C-alpha positions in Angstrom: -15.7 36.2 8.9 -12.2 35.8 10.1 -12.2 35.2 13.8 -9.0 34.9 15.9 -8.4 34.1 19.6 -5.7 35.6 21.4 -5.2 33.5 24.6 -3.3 34.2 27.7 -3.2 34.7 31.5 -3.0 38.4 31.4 -2.1 38.6 35.0 -2.1 41.6 34.6 -2.5 42.8 30.9 0.7 44.7 29.8 1.2 47.1 27.0 2.9 44.4 25.1 -0.4 42.5 25.2 -2.3 45.4 24.2 0.1 46.1 21.3 -0.7 42.5 20.0 -4.5 42.9 20.5 -4.5 46.2 18.6 -2.6 45.0 15.8 -4.5 41.7 15.5 -7.7 43.6 15.3 -6.6 45.4 12.2 -5.9 41.9 10.6 -9.0 39.9 11.8 -12.8 40.7 11.5 -13.1 39.7 15.2 -10.4 39.0 18.0 -11.5 37.2 21.1 -9.1 37.9 24.1 -9.3 34.5 25.8 -8.3 34.9 29.6 -7.2 31.4 30.7 -8.6 30.4 34.2 -6.1 27.7 35.3 -6.9 26.4 38.7 -3.4 25.1 39.3 -2.0 28.5 39.2 -2.1 31.3 41.8 -2.9 34.3 39.7 -2.6 37.8 41.5 -6.0 38.7 39.7 -9.0 36.5 39.4 -10.3 35.5 36.0 -13.2 37.9 36.3 -10.9 40.8 37.4 -8.5 40.0 34.5 -11.6 40.0 32.0 -12.7 43.4 33.5 -9.3 45.0 33.1 -9.0 43.7 29.5 -12.5 45.0 28.7 -11.5 48.4 30.2 -8.3 48.7 28.1 -9.9 47.5 24.8 -13.2 49.1 25.0 -11.9 51.5 22.0 -11.6 48.6 19.7 -15.0 47.8 18.2 -14.1 44.3 17.0 -12.5 42.9 20.2 -14.3 40.8 22.7 -13.1 39.3 26.0 -14.0 36.1 27.6 -12.6 33.7 30.1 -12.1 29.9 29.7 -10.7 26.7 31.3 -9.7 23.6 29.4 -8.2 23.2 25.9 -7.8 26.2 23.9 -8.8 24.4 20.7 -12.2 23.8 22.4 -12.7 27.5 23.5 -11.7 28.6 19.9 -14.2 26.1 18.5 -16.9 27.5 20.7 -16.2 31.0 19.5 -16.2 30.1 15.9 -12.4 31.1 15.5 -10.0 29.3 13.2 -6.8 31.4 14.0 -5.0 31.4 17.3 -2.7 34.5 17.7 0.4 34.2 19.9 2.4 37.3 20.8 6.2 36.7 21.0 8.9 38.8 22.8 11.9 36.5 22.6 13.4 33.5 21.0 12.5 31.5 24.4 8.8 32.5 23.7 9.0 31.2 20.3 10.3 27.7 21.5 7.5 27.2 24.0 4.8 28.6 21.7 5.9 26.6 18.7 5.5 23.4 20.8 2.0 24.6 21.9 1.1 25.4 18.3 2.1 21.8 17.2 0.1 20.4 19.9 -2.9 22.5 19.1 -2.5 21.6 15.4 -2.5 17.8 16.5 -5.6 18.3 18.5 -7.4 20.0 15.7 -5.7 20.5 12.2 -8.3 23.3 11.3 -6.6 25.8 13.4 -3.7 27.9 12.4 -1.5 29.7 14.8 -0.1 33.0 13.8 2.9 34.4 15.7 3.1 38.2 16.1 6.1 40.0 17.5 5.7 42.6 20.1 6.8 46.0 19.2 10.4 46.2 20.3 9.7 48.9 22.8 7.5 46.2 24.8 9.9 43.2 24.3 11.2 43.3 27.9 7.8 43.6 29.6 6.2 40.4 31.2 3.3 40.2 33.7 5.8 38.7 36.2 8.2 41.6 35.9 5.1 44.0 36.4 4.1 42.1 39.4 7.6 42.1 40.9 8.0 45.8 40.3 4.6 46.6 41.8 5.5 44.6 44.8 8.5 47.0 45.4 6.3 49.9 44.7 8.1 50.7 41.4 6.8 53.0 38.7 4.5 51.0 36.3 4.2 54.0 33.6 4.7 52.7 30.3 4.5 49.0 31.2 0.7 48.6 31.6 -2.2 50.6 30.4 -2.7 53.5 32.7 -6.4 52.6 33.2 -5.2 49.6 35.3 -2.3 51.0 37.3 -4.3 51.8 40.5 -5.9 48.1 40.4 -2.4 46.6 40.3 -1.0 49.1 42.9 -3.9 48.2 45.3 -3.1 44.4 45.4 0.2 45.4 47.0 -1.2 47.8 49.5 
């Protein structure tokens, strides 16, 4: 069975993230979306809230599971039986950072391959940071995030 992990903070999940999840689910037998719980960052949503949102927006994809983790990605991947790490890319800047991370993960555990997937060009400008900034100014989130979670994002800014 080919199991892949798609890690990220997903604070909040965007349509670009969902695009990568849906496409990866067609390539791998199982995709585990790993929500990073990083204590040094101050996310808008708790790890549990992010997991819940991801479960809601991926419940139509039978071979996708969602879980949270802290610590090293390679340790999380190993605990899930995965051998592939999927990383979504929007820009060249994303590639430079993700390439370094892929090399580090390969050094930590040579068994893991990192696969880069370009998001659909219609989502290439969307980031969680931009979604949060727009929501803070009460902007329209339609087309940026899955409609199932729009109210949850807007509630954080009320």
